[in-house]
N, C-alpha and C positions, 0 to 999 in steps of 0.2 A: 902499614901494620907489620910489626916485627914478630918473627916466629923464632921462639928459643932454638938454639943450636941442638939441644938434645931431641926436640921434636922432629927436626930435619934430618938428623942421624937415624932416628927410629924409622922414618918413612923411608929413607934410602935403604935400610936394612930389610925392610918389609918388601922392597921391590927387587931385592937381589935373589938369586936362586938360593935354595935352602942350604946347600953345601957351603956356600960363600959366608954364611953369617952364623953358622955354628949350631943350628936347630938340628938335632938329631933324634930320630925316632919320635918319641911323644914329648920330648922336653928340650928345653934350652939350657945348657950347662951353666952359662954365665947368669942367666935369670935365677937359676937355682941357688948359686953361690951368693948372688946379692940378696935374695930372700933370706937364706939362712944367715947371713952376716947381719941384716936388719933385725931379724928376730933375736939373735944373740945380744946385739946392742940393747934392744928394748928390754930383754929379760934382765941383763946386767944393770940397766938403769934404775931398777928398783920401782918402776911405775905400774908393775903387773898388779898388784893388790888394788891400787886405785882404779885402774882400767876395769878390773872385775867389778868393783863397787859400782862404777858408772854404768856398767853393763846389766846389772841386776834388774829384775822386773821392779817397776815403781809402785805396783799395787797387785791385788789379786787377780783382778780382771786380766792384766798383761800377763802374769804368771801362767794363768789358765790358758791363754792364747798361745804363749811360747810352748807349753807342754803338749797342746794339740798339734802344733806344727812339727814337734819332734816326733810325735806318734805317726803322723801322716808320712814324714820322711822315713821312718824305721819301717814302716808297713811295705814300703817299696824296696827296701834294702835287702840284697841277697843275704847278708849276714852282718852281724854287729862288728865294729871294730873293737878288738880285744882291749886296746887302750881306754875305751870308754866304759867298758863292763867292769874293769879292774878285777878280773878274776871271778866276777859273780856270773852265774848262768844268765843267759839272755832271756828276758821275758818278752814274748811276741806282743806286739801293739794289737790292741782291739780294733778290728775294722768297724766303722760306723755303718749302720744298715739303712 
């Protein structure tokens, strides 16, 4: 069984001391750059609208389930991300009793 070179490289990096493979604090700068580049390529590809349509709820039951999950997550959050509220005041999620 052959293992891809990238998998072997990742395993070796994981076994090295943190200072040797660039993980600093809470993040890895190389991973951040790779993620940002991939995100930029995706946005520039013009496939965002298609992906959003595919991710939309398929029916009312699924939409309700998604909304309930969002409320459950928001109830545990310390504060709402300003990018999510788009300048609107945050409404607190109702906790189920």
